[in-house]
C-alpha positions as CSV (number, residue, x, y, z in Angstrom):
1,M,-47.0,21.3,25.2
2,K,-46.7,17.9,23.4
3,L,-49.6,15.5,23.3
4,F,-48.7,11.8,23.5
5,S,-51.5,9.5,22.4
6,V,-51.0,6.1,23.9
7,I,-53.0,3.4,22.0
8,S,-51.6,0.2,23.4
9,P,-51.7,-1.3,26.9
10,S,-48.2,-2.7,26.3
11,A,-46.7,0.7,25.5
12,D,-43.3,1.3,26.9
13,I,-44.2,3.8,29.7
14,A,-40.5,3.9,30.9
15,A,-39.4,5.2,27.5
16,L,-42.3,7.6,27.4
17,N,-41.3,9.0,30.8
18,Q,-37.9,9.9,29.3
19,L,-39.4,12.0,26.6
20,C,-42.5,13.5,28.3
21,Q,-42.1,16.6,30.4
22,A,-44.3,18.0,33.2
23,Q,-46.1,20.5,30.8
24,D,-46.9,17.7,28.3
25,A,-50.1,15.8,28.2
26,I,-50.9,12.1,27.8
27,L,-54.1,10.8,26.1
28,L,-55.1,7.2,26.6
29,R,-57.2,6.0,23.7
30,Q,-58.1,2.8,21.9
31,D,-56.7,-0.2,23.9
32,G,-54.4,2.3,25.7
33,V,-57.3,3.0,28.1
34,F,-56.6,-0.4,29.8
35,L,-53.7,1.4,31.4
36,C,-56.2,3.3,33.5
37,S,-56.6,0.2,35.6
38,T,-52.9,-0.7,35.8
39,P,-51.6,0.1,39.3
40,N,-48.3,1.7,40.2
41,I,-47.6,3.4,36.9
42,S,-45.4,6.4,37.4
43,W,-46.8,9.0,35.0
44,P,-44.4,11.8,34.0
45,T,-47.1,14.5,33.9
46,A,-50.3,15.4,35.8
47,Q,-52.1,16.1,32.5
48,L,-53.6,12.7,31.9
49,F,-56.7,12.1,29.7
50,A,-58.7,9.2,28.5
51,L,-61.1,9.2,25.6
52,A,-64.7,8.7,26.8
53,T,-65.8,6.5,23.9
54,D,-62.9,4.1,24.3
55,V,-63.5,4.0,28.1
56,A,-67.2,3.3,27.6
57,V,-66.7,0.6,25.0
58,R,-64.2,-1.2,27.1
59,Q,-66.1,-0.6,30.4
60,I,-63.0,0.7,32.2
61,Q,-63.0,2.3,35.6
62,V,-61.0,5.5,35.4
63,P,-59.2,6.8,38.5
64,S,-59.9,10.3,39.6
65,F,-56.5,11.6,38.5
66,I,-57.3,10.9,34.9
67,T,-59.7,13.2,33.1
68,V,-62.2,11.6,30.7
69,I,-62.7,13.7,27.6
70,D,-65.1,13.6,24.7
71,D,-64.3,13.9,21.0
72,T,-64.6,17.6,20.9
73,Q,-62.2,18.1,23.8
74,W,-59.8,15.7,22.1
75,V,-59.8,17.9,19.0
76,E,-59.2,21.0,21.2
77,L,-56.4,19.2,23.0
78,C,-54.8,18.3,19.6
79,I,-55.1,21.9,18.4
80,A,-53.6,23.3,21.6
81,A,-50.5,21.0,21.4
82,E,-47.4,22.1,19.6
83,Q,-46.7,18.5,18.6
84,N,-48.9,15.4,18.5
85,V,-47.1,12.1,19.1
86,L,-48.7,8.6,18.6
87,W,-47.1,6.3,21.2
88,N,-47.7,2.7,20.3
89,N,-44.5,1.0,21.2
């Protein structure tokens, strides 16, 4: 599994869709959590996460298909991943 950390709401999701596979995971963090409230995004994987602290600070409503995780779970997710990719473009 690769873990893609999306940190910008203007990230190129179409390009991400070309690289991300079904077994990979996507973590929305920093300003990337604003994508939680963007309708009609076609996510390439069902493993979608948002960092709780970033969600709380930005007062974002997270849809039920995105799992909100704390910092400890974030570290565990990073350790479980074969590769960690910062996606900010």
